[in-house]
N, CA, C and O atoms as a DFTB+ gen file, in Angstrom:
376 C
 N C O
     1  1     135.232     104.583     136.002
     2  2     135.711     104.429     137.087
     3  2     134.730     104.325     138.266
     4  3     134.960     103.629     139.255
     5  1     133.506     105.140     138.075
     6  2     132.546     105.150     139.149
     7  2     131.845     103.873     139.055
     8  3     131.358     103.395     140.080
     9  1     131.732     103.223     137.851
    10  2     130.970     101.893     137.951
    11  2     131.694     100.775     138.730
    12  3     131.114     100.007     139.498
    13  1     133.116     100.753     138.443
    14  2     133.958      99.782     139.077
    15  2     133.942      99.921     140.525
    16  3     133.919      98.924     141.247
    17  1     133.955     101.205     141.026
    18  2     133.854     101.471     142.520
    19  2     132.487     101.082     142.977
    20  3     132.352     100.540     144.074
    21  1     131.483     101.321     142.217
    22  2     130.194     100.901     142.797
    23  2     130.019      99.488     142.978
    24  3     129.662      98.996     144.048
    25  1     130.305      98.741     141.793
    26  2     130.466      97.339     142.044
    27  2     131.322      96.794     142.929
    28  3     130.955      95.734     143.437
    29  1     132.453      97.272     143.275
    30  2     133.278      96.777     144.160
    31  2     132.624      96.974     145.634
    32  3     132.782      96.090     146.477
    33  1     131.905      98.124     145.920
    34  2     131.298      98.374     147.218
    35  2     130.059      97.279     147.226
    36  3     129.799      96.623     148.234
    37  1     129.486      97.183     146.259
    38  2     128.038      96.263     146.371
    39  2     128.723      94.857     146.526
    40  3     128.282      94.163     147.442
    41  1     129.654      94.384     145.826
    42  2     130.313      93.020     146.118
    43  2     130.780      92.851     147.485
    44  3     130.576      91.817     148.120
    45  1     131.430      93.901     147.961
    46  2     132.002      93.862     149.327
    47  2     130.808      93.601     150.393
    48  3     130.848      92.737     151.269
    49  1     129.864      94.395     150.191
    50  2     128.752      94.403     151.150
    51  2     128.078      93.126     150.989
    52  3     127.772      92.562     152.039
    53  1     127.778      92.541     149.876
    54  2     127.269      91.156     149.889
    55  2     128.216      90.264     150.303
    56  3     127.679      89.300     150.847
    57  1     129.405      90.192     150.266
    58  2     130.212      89.164     150.917
    59  2     130.179      89.329     152.372
    60  3     130.122      88.318     153.071
    61  1     130.208      90.485     152.901
    62  2     130.057      90.707     154.212
    63  2     128.745      90.418     154.941
    64  3     128.669      90.112     156.131
    65  1     127.665      90.555     154.049
    66  2     126.350      90.210     154.507
    67  2     126.344      88.508     154.690
    68  3     126.037      87.971     155.754
    69  1     126.697      87.841     153.592
    70  2     126.634      86.455     153.598
    71  2     127.682      85.828     154.741
    72  3     127.378      84.775     155.303
    73  1     128.686      86.386     154.999
    74  2     129.566      85.988     155.963
    75  2     128.803      86.054     157.300
    76  3     128.763      85.095     158.071
    77  1     128.205      87.228     157.532
    78  2     127.356      87.425     158.730
    79  2     126.165      86.554     158.901
    80  3     125.817      86.184     160.023
    81  1     125.419      86.157     157.632
    82  2     124.475      85.308     157.556
    83  2     124.830      83.909     158.017
    84  3     124.035      83.233     158.670
    85  1     126.080      83.465     157.655
    86  2     126.517      82.019     158.069
    87  2     126.549      81.912     159.544
    88  3     126.272      80.842     160.084
    89  1     126.886      83.008     160.255
    90  2     126.908      82.978     161.714
    91  2     125.530      83.219     162.394
    92  3     125.347      83.112     163.607
    93  1     124.579      83.556     161.481
    94  2     123.235      83.854     162.191
    95  2     122.420      82.414     162.547
    96  3     122.186      81.604     161.651
    97  1     122.085      82.223     163.696
    98  2     121.336      81.001     163.984
    99  2     119.997      81.350     164.732
   100  3     119.923      82.258     165.560
   101  1     118.955      80.551     164.367
   102  2     117.547      80.675     164.969
   103  2     117.256      79.612     165.784
   104  3     117.757      78.528     165.484
   105  1     116.533      79.694     166.779
   106  2     116.137      78.379     167.575
   107  2     115.355      77.455     166.749
   108  3     114.729      77.891     165.783
   109  1     115.343      76.139     167.074
   110  2     114.384      75.158     166.174
   111  2     112.836      75.464     166.137
   112  3     112.247      75.253     165.077
   113  1     112.141      75.945     167.220
   114  2     110.875      76.284     167.187
   115  2     110.472      77.422     166.103
   116  3     109.347      77.422     165.602
   117  1     111.378      78.320     165.794
   118  2     111.287      79.342     164.765
   119  2     111.298      78.600     163.364
   120  3     110.435      78.893     162.536
   121  1     112.130      77.774     163.122
   122  2     112.316      76.963     161.897
   123  2     110.882      76.225     161.773
   124  3     110.287      76.299     160.698
   125  1     110.403      75.623     162.694
   126  2     109.167      74.816     162.626
   127  2     108.023      75.771     162.277
   128  3     107.243      75.538     161.353
   129  1     107.954      76.877     163.072
   130  2     106.821      77.787     162.666
   131  2     106.973      78.431     161.248
   132  3     106.004      78.738     160.553
   133  1     108.128      78.587     160.927
   134  2     108.417      79.168     159.460
   135  2     108.017      78.205     158.480
   136  3     107.490      78.555     157.424
   137  1     108.269      76.848     158.816
   138  2     107.993      75.836     157.738
   139  2     106.419      75.546     157.730
   140  3     105.879      75.160     156.693
   141  1     105.740      75.728     158.840
   142  2     104.327      75.581     158.818
   143  2     103.503      76.812     158.102
   144  3     102.504      76.687     157.393
   145  1     104.127      77.953     158.441
   146  2     103.653      79.149     157.686
   147  2     103.886      78.994     156.156
   148  3     103.010      79.306     155.350
   149  1     105.057      78.517     155.794
   150  2     105.266      78.410     154.330
   151  2     104.363      77.260     153.709
   152  3     104.010      77.321     152.531
   153  1     104.040      76.324     154.453
   154  2     103.014      75.237     154.016
   155  2     101.767      75.671     153.824
   156  3     101.123      75.260     152.860
   157  1     101.249      76.561     154.710
   158  2      99.888      77.120     154.761
   159  2      99.682      78.209     153.580
   160  3      98.659      78.353     152.911
   161  1     100.888      78.941     153.479
   162  2     100.781      80.032     152.485
   163  2     100.888      79.449     151.047
   164  3     100.374      80.024     150.088
   165  1     101.599      78.246     150.936
   166  2     101.627      77.816     149.499
   167  2     100.514      77.024     149.311
   168  3     100.389      76.643     148.147
   169  1      99.579      76.616     150.161
   170  2      98.514      75.744     149.816
   171  2      97.124      76.660     150.244
   172  3      96.047      76.106     150.464
   173  1      97.296      77.996     150.318
   174  2      96.198      78.887     150.843
   175  2      95.067      78.692     149.817
   176  3      93.923      78.628     150.267
   177  1      95.231      78.605     148.666
   178  2      93.891      78.407     147.753
   179  2      93.358      77.122     147.748
   180  3      92.188      77.019     147.380
   181  1      94.021      76.026     148.109
   182  2      93.592      74.625     148.362
   183  2      92.745      74.646     149.661
   184  3      91.692      74.015     149.756
   185  1      93.226      75.354     150.583
   186  2      92.672      75.288     151.860
   187  2      91.465      75.947     152.057
   188  3      90.417      75.369     152.346
   189  1      91.603      77.250     151.893
   190  2      90.564      78.264     152.231
   191  2      89.698      78.556     151.011
   192  3      88.516      78.880     151.124
   193  1      90.337      78.429     149.815
   194  2      89.536      78.823     148.619
   195  2      88.420      77.728     148.307
   196  3      87.382      78.062     147.734
   197  1      88.665      76.375     148.708
   198  2      87.826      75.349     148.495
   199  2      86.604      75.558     149.273
   200  3      85.525      75.268     148.756
   201  1      86.660      76.051     150.511
   202  2      85.533      76.141     151.410
   203  2      84.646      77.337     151.093
   204  3      83.459      77.252     151.410
   205  1      85.088      78.433     150.508
   206  2      84.313      79.529     150.439
   207  2      83.741      79.703     148.762
   208  3      82.618      80.136     148.505
   209  1      84.608      79.335     147.848
   210  2      84.182      79.650     146.506
   211  2      83.840      78.458     145.692
   212  3      83.384      78.624     144.561
   213  1      84.033      77.210     146.200
   214  2      83.780      75.916     145.392
   215  2      82.315      75.391     145.885
   216  3      82.195      74.815     146.966
   217  1      81.289      75.614     145.079
   218  2      80.022      75.351     145.367
   219  2      79.777      73.741     144.887
   220  3      78.776      73.123     145.249
   221  1      80.704      73.214     144.123
   222  2      80.579      71.730     143.689
   223  2      81.029      70.794     144.799
   224  3      80.916      69.581     144.624
   225  1      81.507      71.252     145.871
   226  2      81.901      70.407     146.922
   227  2      80.889      69.476     147.578
   228  3      81.171      68.358     148.007
   229  1      79.717      70.027     147.615
   230  2      78.563      69.181     148.011
   231  2      78.215      67.946     147.038
   232  3      77.972      66.806     147.435
   233  1      78.233      68.342     145.778
   234  2      78.067      67.255     144.823
   235  2      79.210      66.317     144.808
   236  3      79.023      65.132     144.535
   237  1      80.369      66.777     145.082
   238  2      81.596      65.845     145.046
   239  2      81.483      64.761     146.118
   240  3      82.101      63.701     146.016
   241  1      80.687      65.045     147.145
   242  2      80.715      64.237     148.239
   243  2      79.761      62.951     148.052
   244  3      79.824      61.987     148.815
   245  1      79.028      63.016     147.152
   246  2      78.024      61.885     146.883
   247  2      78.809      60.831     146.260
   248  3      79.759      61.163     145.552
   249  1      78.523      59.551     146.442
   250  2      79.240      58.530     145.760
   251  2      78.534      58.163     144.454
   252  3      77.326      57.930     144.422
   253  1      79.268      58.122     143.456
   254  2      78.772      57.717     142.145
   255  2      78.204      56.307     142.149
   256  3      78.796      55.481     142.844
   257  1      77.088      55.910     141.435
   258  2      76.669      54.698     141.456
   259  2      76.788      54.023     140.104
   260  3      76.532      54.730     139.128
   261  1      77.117      52.837     139.912
   262  2      77.332      52.139     138.793
   263  2      75.937      51.845     138.251
   264  3      75.017      51.529     139.005
   265  1      75.788      51.962     136.845
   266  2      74.545      51.263     136.205
   267  2      74.872      50.277     135.585
   268  3      75.576      50.318     134.576
   269  1      74.282      48.958     136.240
   270  2      74.652      47.671     135.764
   271  2      73.673      47.306     134.674
   272  3      73.982      46.327     133.994
   273  1      72.703      47.843     134.433
   274  2      71.527      47.520     133.557
   275  2      72.088      47.749     132.024
   276  3      71.565      47.073     131.139
   277  1      72.979      48.542     131.729
   278  2      73.659      48.737     130.480
   279  2      74.864      48.090     130.089
   280  3      75.486      48.377     129.067
   281  1      75.216      47.140     130.980
   282  2      76.537      46.557     130.715
   283  2      76.443      45.656     129.581
   284  3      75.329      45.160     129.413
   285  1      77.222      45.380     128.887
   286  2      77.394      44.546     127.522
   287  2      77.637      43.067     127.833
   288  3      78.487      42.724     128.654
   289  1      77.026      42.371     127.293
   290  2      77.267      40.907     127.545
   291  2      78.058      40.225     126.381
   292  3      78.135      38.999     126.298
   293  1      78.626      41.055     125.509
   294  2      79.475      40.519     124.374
   295  2      80.948      40.414     125.002
   296  3      81.444      41.317     125.676
   297  1      81.663      39.062     124.665
   298  2      82.905      39.049     125.169
   299  2      83.843      39.991     124.555
   300  3      83.562      40.426     123.438
   301  1      84.978      40.382     125.168
   302  2      85.933      41.231     124.622
   303  2      86.968      40.314     124.100
   304  3      87.340      39.381     124.812
   305  1      87.457      40.491     122.942
   306  2      88.640      39.779     122.220
   307  2      89.941      40.432     122.710
   308  3      90.075      41.649     122.582
   309  1      90.915      39.674     123.272
   310  2      92.167      40.246     123.798
   311  2      93.209      39.512     122.959
   312  3      94.289      39.224     123.476
   313  1      92.964      39.218     121.791
   314  2      94.009      38.738     120.849
   315  2      94.896      39.746     120.328
   316  3      94.371      40.807     119.991
   317  1      96.188      39.609     120.194
   318  2      97.120      40.514     119.700
   319  2      97.451      40.150     118.325
   320  3      97.821      39.033     117.964
   321  1      97.286      41.199     117.570
   322  2      97.516      40.875     116.025
   323  2      99.057      41.115     115.822
   324  3      99.758      41.883     116.482
   325  1      99.428      40.349     114.833
   326  2     100.974      40.623     114.598
   327  2     101.113      41.570     113.652
   328  3     102.209      42.128     113.675
   329  1     100.326      41.944     112.798
   330  2     100.465      42.982     111.944
   331  2      99.073      43.797     111.764
   332  3      97.999      43.420     112.234
   333  1      99.273      44.985     111.001
   334  2      98.021      45.723     110.800
   335  2      97.203      44.999     109.876
   336  3      95.990      45.067     110.076
   337  1      97.652      44.248     108.805
   338  2      96.675      43.647     107.907
   339  2      95.995      42.626     108.765
   340  3      94.782      42.554     108.566
   341  1      96.528      41.748     109.749
   342  2      95.839      40.782     110.621
   343  2      94.771      41.586     111.239
   344  3      93.622      41.176     111.077
   345  1      94.949      42.618     111.890
   346  2      94.064      43.272     112.711
   347  2      92.742      43.873     111.752
   348  3      91.580      43.927     112.156
   349  1      93.157      44.252     110.562
   350  2      92.102      44.654     109.720
   351  2      91.294      43.610     109.254
   352  3      90.098      43.866     109.122
   353  1      91.704      42.460     108.972
   354  2      90.934      41.226     108.568
   355  2      90.230      40.801     109.769
   356  3      89.062      40.441     109.627
   357  1      90.747      40.785     110.917
   358  2      90.005      40.287     112.152
   359  2      88.736      41.275     112.324
   360  3      87.650      40.766     112.602
   361  1      88.843      42.640     112.171
   362  2      87.819      43.484     112.304
   363  2      86.760      43.333     111.111
   364  3      85.601      43.662     111.364
   365  1      87.045      42.902     109.940
   366  2      86.098      42.698     108.798
   367  2      85.449      41.312     109.291
   368  3      84.223      41.235     109.217
   369  1      86.088      40.329     109.735
   370  2      85.402      39.255     109.988
   371  2      84.399      39.288     111.091
   372  3      83.441      38.515     111.101
   373  1      84.605      40.145     111.986
   374  2      83.656      40.428     113.192
   375  2      82.524      41.066     112.805
   376  3      81.668      41.364     113.638
């Protein structure tokens, strides 16, 4: 009987709380500030962590250069084999 009575009071309190919460309104700037705070809080490690703990940031700012001296001059075959056997025979002929 005590469990039923406790569950009744808990459910009654929750129902009254959600009924009160539906009538609770905040001004628009509070919602905007709350959204900005949530955005900063959820990306905290990406914003502040990268400045203080990431030492590879300086290396990532350099632009990679392509090495054109090792480029292959052989043509690339784009023929589509109709079966596995044709592909294997084409590899053997090359």
